[in-house]
C-alpha positions as CSV (number, residue, x, y, z in Angstrom):
1,M,-181.7,-48.4,17.6
2,K,-184.3,-50.9,18.6
3,P,-183.5,-52.7,22.0
4,F,-184.2,-56.0,20.4
5,T,-181.1,-55.4,18.0
6,L,-179.1,-54.2,20.9
7,E,-179.8,-57.3,22.9
8,K,-179.3,-59.7,20.1
9,T,-175.9,-57.8,19.2
10,V,-174.6,-58.1,22.7
11,E,-175.6,-61.8,23.0
12,A,-173.9,-62.5,19.7
13,T,-170.8,-60.6,21.1
14,V,-170.7,-62.5,24.3
15,E,-170.9,-65.8,22.4
16,K,-168.2,-64.9,20.1
17,L,-165.9,-63.6,22.9
18,Q,-166.5,-67.1,24.6
19,K,-165.8,-69.1,21.5
20,L,-162.6,-67.1,21.0
21,K,-161.7,-67.6,24.7
22,I,-160.7,-64.1,25.2
23,E,-161.7,-61.3,27.4
24,N,-163.4,-63.4,30.3
25,Q,-163.7,-60.5,32.6
26,L,-165.4,-58.4,29.7
27,V,-167.7,-61.3,29.0
28,S,-168.8,-61.4,32.7
29,E,-169.4,-57.6,32.7
30,L,-171.4,-57.7,29.4
31,E,-173.7,-60.6,30.7
32,W,-174.2,-58.4,34.0
33,C,-175.0,-55.4,31.8
34,L,-177.3,-57.4,29.7
35,G,-179.3,-58.4,32.8
36,S,-179.3,-54.9,34.1
37,Y,-180.5,-53.5,30.8
38,R,-183.4,-56.1,30.9
39,F,-184.4,-55.1,34.1
40,D,-184.2,-51.2,33.9
41,S,-183.9,-50.6,30.2
42,N,-181.0,-48.3,30.7
43,P,-178.4,-49.0,27.8
44,V,-175.4,-47.0,29.1
45,G,-173.5,-49.8,30.6
46,L,-174.1,-52.1,27.5
47,I,-172.9,-49.5,25.3
48,E,-169.8,-48.5,27.3
49,K,-169.0,-52.4,27.5
50,S,-169.7,-53.1,23.8
51,F,-167.3,-50.3,23.0
52,L,-164.5,-52.4,24.7
53,A,-165.7,-55.5,23.1
54,L,-165.5,-54.0,19.8
55,G,-161.9,-53.1,20.2
56,A,-161.1,-56.6,21.5
57,L,-162.9,-58.2,18.5
58,K,-161.1,-56.0,15.9
59,A,-157.8,-56.8,17.4
60,E,-158.7,-60.6,17.2
61,K,-160.0,-59.9,13.5
62,E,-156.5,-58.5,12.7
63,K,-154.7,-61.6,13.9
64,N,-157.2,-63.9,12.0
65,S,-159.4,-62.3,9.4
66,R,-161.8,-65.2,9.7
67,A,-162.2,-65.0,13.5
68,V,-165.0,-62.4,13.5
69,S,-167.7,-61.8,11.1
70,K,-167.9,-58.3,9.4
71,K,-171.5,-58.0,10.4
72,L,-170.9,-58.6,13.9
73,L,-168.4,-55.8,14.0
74,E,-170.7,-53.5,12.1
75,D,-173.6,-54.2,14.5
76,L,-171.1,-53.7,17.4
77,E,-170.1,-50.3,16.0
78,K,-173.7,-49.3,15.9
79,V,-174.3,-50.3,19.4
80,A,-171.0,-48.6,20.6
81,A,-171.9,-45.4,18.7
82,A,-175.3,-45.3,20.3
């Protein structure tokens, strides 16, 4: 996976979580991990937190099928599986 794609996916995930007003702690952790990744290029924290975000967004999509785009979930699954 290209780092650019990883960053863009996590940025989109953070925006979606903020828009839905869910998982504020996870948003903070994702933002911190994103900054850390940009500093040291180690994606471990981002991947770990992306997996948690994927679960939260899937749960939100079950409540409201229009709340989360299929593309974001697919991109996030790629990140979480990395």
